[in-house]
N, C-alpha and C positions, 0 to 999 in steps of 0.2 A: 479529326483534329478537334481538341477540346475548345469550347466557347470560352474565350479569355475573360468574358464579362461575368462568368459564373463564380459563385463562392467555391472555395477549394474543398474537395471531399474530405481531406484529412483534417481540416479545421471544423467542418460540420460534424464529423464523426471521429474524434480523436480516439486512438486505441493504445497509445504507448506512454501516456502521461495522465495524471489525475485530471478529471474534468470538473467543471463547475457551471453554475448558471443553467441555461436551457439545455445544455448537453447532458446534465445529470437527470437521467430519466427514472421515475418511479421511486424516488428516495425521499420525498418530502417528509413523510411521517418519521422516517429514521433520523433525518437531520433535525427535525423539531424535537424528537424525543431525546436525542443525545445532547443537543445544545441546552435544553431545559434541565437535564440531569446535571450537566457540567456547571451551569450557572447556580444550580441548587446545591453545590458542593458534594455531588455524588460522582465518584470516580467510575469510569466506564471501560469495559474490556470488549474490544472487537476482535473476533477470531474467525478465520475462514480462509479458504484458498486464495492464491494470488489472482488478480485480475477480476475480482467480483465487485470491486468498488469501495473497499474499506477506506482507502486513502482519500478518495474523492468525497465520500460521506463525512469523514472526520474533518477534513479541511473545510468543507462547507459549513459544518457545525461550528468550527472555530470562527469562521467569518461571521456567522450569526452572533456568536458571543462577543466578537470584536465590536460589532455594531451596537451591541447592548452595553458597551463601555468597558469590557474586560481587556486585559493585556493577553496576547496569545503568543505561544512559543511552540514551534514545530520542529522536530528532529527526526530524520530517518537514520536508524541505526546501521543500515547497510552502508551508509556513507561516512560513518565514524570509525576510523581505523583502530583506535585504542582509547583508553580512559582519558588520556590527556586531551586528545582531540574532542572527545565527548564533552569534557568540562569546558574547553574553549568555545565550542559551538553553542553550548548552553548559555554561557555568559554573554556571547555576542548577541544571540537571538533575544535574550532577556533584556538587555540594555537597549536594544533597537526599538523597543516600545516607546522610548523617549526621543522626541525629535532631535534634540541637541546631541544626544549620544549617537543617534543614528547618522548624523552628519559627520561626527568624529570618525566613526567606524568606516564610513564611506571613503573618507580621505586616506585611511590606512589601507584599504583595499586598492585604491587607485595607485598608491605609491608606498609599498611595504617598507622601502628603505627609509622612509620618513617617519616610521612608526614611533621612534624615540622622540622625535620633534613633536609629533602630535600628542604623545603622552604627557608632554610638558606644558601643553596649552592650559589656559585657565579652566576651560570646561572640563578637561580631563582631571585636573587637580581637584576640582569640586566633586566630581564623581568619586574619585579615590577617597576624599575626606568623608563622603557620605556612606560608601559601601566597602571601603578597604581595598586590599591588594587584589581582590578577585577581579577588579576592573582591568588589571594588567593581563589577565587571561584573554580578554577581549581585544585590548588595544595592541598587544604584541604577541599574537598567537604564533607558536612555534619558535619563539626566540629563547625559551628556556625550557627545561624539563623538570617541572616540579613533581613531587610525589603525587601519583595518580589518584590515590584514595583521598588525600587532602584537597587536591584541586577539584575533584568531583564534589566533595562535601561543601566546599566554598561556593561553587557554582549552584548547587541545589539550595543552599541557604540564601542565595541572592534572589531567588524566586519570591520567597516570603518577605524578604527585606524590601524589595521594590514594590511589592503589593501593599505593604504597610505604609511606606513612604508616600505613595501616590493614591492611597485609599482605593485601590482596584482589586478585583479578582484577577488571578493569573490562571489561564488555562494552558496546560502543557500537553502536547501531543507527541507521544513516543511511538513512531512507526517501526514496524519490523522488530517488535520488542523481543521476539524469541532469540534474537542475536545475543542478548544478555547471557543466555544459557548455552550458547554454541560450544561444541567440543573444543574448538581452538582457543576458547577463553580470551576473547579480544579485550575485555575490560578487567580481567583478573578473575579470581575465584568467584563463580556465579553466586553462591550462597552469601558470600561476603557483600557483593555489590547489591544483591536483592535486599539483604538486611539493612544496608546503608540507605537504599531508596525508601524502604518502609519507615525507617526511623526519621528520615528527613521529612517525608510527606506527612507523617503523623504529627510533627511539630510545626506544620505549615497550614493553618486552617484556611488561609486565603487562596491556597493553590489546589486546583482540581486537575486530575490527570485522565487522559484517554490513552489507553494502551492498545495498540493494534498489532496483530501478528498473523503471518500467512501459513504458519505450521500449527494447525488448530490443536492437534494433540498436545503439543508443547505448551501452548497457551493455556489450555485447560488444566494441565498439570501444574503450571506455575501459579495459577490463581485458584485452583480447586483442591489440590492436595494439602492435607493438613500439616505435612512436614516441610512445606514451602514458606519462606518468609512473607510472601505476598498473598498467602491463602485468604480468600474472601475479601481482598482489598479493593475490588472493583465489581460493579454489577455487569454481568455478561449481557451484551446486546448482540443478538444474532441477526444478521442481514438475510431476510428471506429472498428467494428468487423473485425477480421483478415480474409482476403479473403481466399476462398477455395484453390486457386492456391498457396497462401503463405503457407497454412497449408500443402499442398501436398509437396511442395519443402522442407519445413522445417523438417517435420517428416521423409522424406526419408533421408535427410542429417544427422539427428541425428542417425537414425538406422544404417546408413553407418559407423558411428564411431565404432559400434560393429560388423561390417561385415555383417549387416542384409539387407534384402530387404523386401518389402511388396507388396502383390498383389494389382492390381488397384481396384478391388471390395472391398477388405478389407480396403484399405485406404479411399475409398469413404464412407463406413459404419462407420469407426472410426470418420471421420469428422462430419457425420450426427449425431452420438450419442453424440458428444460434443456440437453440435449446436452453434459452433463458440465461445463458452465461453472458455476462456483461460485455467482455472484450469480444468474444466470437460474434455476438449479435451486432455490435458496433462495426466490426470489421466487414461483415457481409453487407451491412448497409452502406458503408463507405465505398466499397468496391462496386456495388450496384449503382450508386449515385455517380461514380466516376465513369462507368460505362455509358450511363445515360447522357453525360456531358459530352462524350466523344461522338455521339450521333449527329448533331446534338438534339436533345429533346428535354422538355420539362416534365415528362411523364415517365415514371418508373414502372415498368410492367414485369410480368413473370419472367420473360426472357432475360431481362436485366438482372433480376435476382439470381436466377440459376447461373448465369455467367459470372455474377459477382461472387457467388459461393465457391465456384471453381477457382476464381482468381484469388480469393481469400486463402484457399488451400495452397496455391502456388506461392503466394506471398510469405506464407509461414513455413515453407518447405525447409529452409535452412535451419530454422528453429527446431522443427520436428526431427531433423537428421541429427542435430546436436543432442537432443533429448534421447534419441535412440542410442547414440554412442555412449552417453552417460549411463543409460540403463544397462548396457552391456558391461560396463565397468563395475556395476553394482554386484554382479554375480552371474554365473552361467545360466540361471533359470529366470533372471529378471525380465528379459524381453519376452520370453514365452509367457510368463505370468501376466504381464501387461497386455499381451494380445488376447489372452483368455478373458481378462476383465473387459477389454474393449468389445469382444465378440459375445460376451455373456455366456461363456462356456464354463464347464465344470472346472473349478480351480484346483482341486486336489488330485485329480485323476493322474495316475502314473507318477506321483511325486510324494515322497515321504511327508507326513503332516508337519513335522517340525521344520523341514526345509521350505515347504509352502508358506507356513506362517512367517518364517524369517524373511522370505522373499517379499511377501506382502508388506511387512513392516518396513523393509528397506525402500520399497516403492512409495509407501506413505510418507516416510521421513524425507524423501527427496521431493515431496510436493507433487508427485505425478498422479497418484490415485488418492481417493478419500474413502472413508468408511462411514457413510451417513446413517446406516442402521445395522442392526445385528444381522449377520449373514449377507450383507450387501456391500459390494465394492464397486467403484466406478472411476473411470478416467475423468479427471477434473475438467480438462479442456476438451470440448466436443470436437474441435478440429484435429487435435491430436488423436482422439479416439477413432475418427474417420481415417486418419493417416495409417494408424496401426492396423485397422481392420481391412485396409486395402493393399497392405504390403504383399508383393508376390511371394509365393510359397518358398522359392529358392532364397530370397533375401531374408525371409523370416527365420529360417533355421539352418541356413547354409553357413 
């Protein structure tokens, strides 16, 4: 039975949401570099696979900018269904930097049916006089369906307007930015939206943007290809793998919050099992700590880590099974190719080169594998790689 006086393992080592503060390990230089660039009016592009810490780093950089006096606005494009919702969310987050507006918006959230009453209050009228009808996007979201292009243009203009009115820099964080160019076109024609964003940001000298995306090849195309509207519109900041020494220092510091220590060999095995992948390493640490609390003990040893690694695999099993089903839907060769990547086998053996290349691209586009160097492919999630490499032969190709 767990010691109820202990700190929760999932709070010490969170794995399914952005982390901040002491839980953000080995990223001080990245946070400092990005926040300095943003405050210095340099747009930043963060591209890399999911679960390596892009959102956590960007949000921590925004917090540094906020403490330095900037207004901050953060949006996850995965959560914006269409252009109207994107414009509404942008207006809400922008106006929320002002305490009076934040209180108005809180009242709307508490009682949406009173939105019209709130919109008629003196504070709302003053906001509308200062910034125009764009205020209604925030005070009455979903109440009307304006033209998406005009609504987004108004919301983007609001960023510079509030920056000028309050003599602040505004830092905008657009997470999962590759959704702008998604095949389903959630915000309209991608090139039109991208051109609109560039035109707006170029006329907004007080607004700096950090773009983050989890499909690296798409992000590199959006910001690197000369035929793209946002070509060279931001400086690429690559997040390197967290160094082993940083993991050692960080994990020991987090465990110390619960009065715990960890043996040297156990810590080395924990880092090896995580393969420097942020989420995988945190998950193994979380599960090893949980097992230690069940004994209960304040000393994490090698047995705890080994058991924690197995428990981490079991906790992710449903996710891995869903990924396997998704791979099978990508094409008849996708699972076999992913297994070959996982096992470092010959990728083209017994398969036409064009079919192999298309299969690799499909797995890459799905965020399952990455292509870090010429001639090299690898499974992004080390726990998924282990799952694929341990599949029984009948399940593999049956």
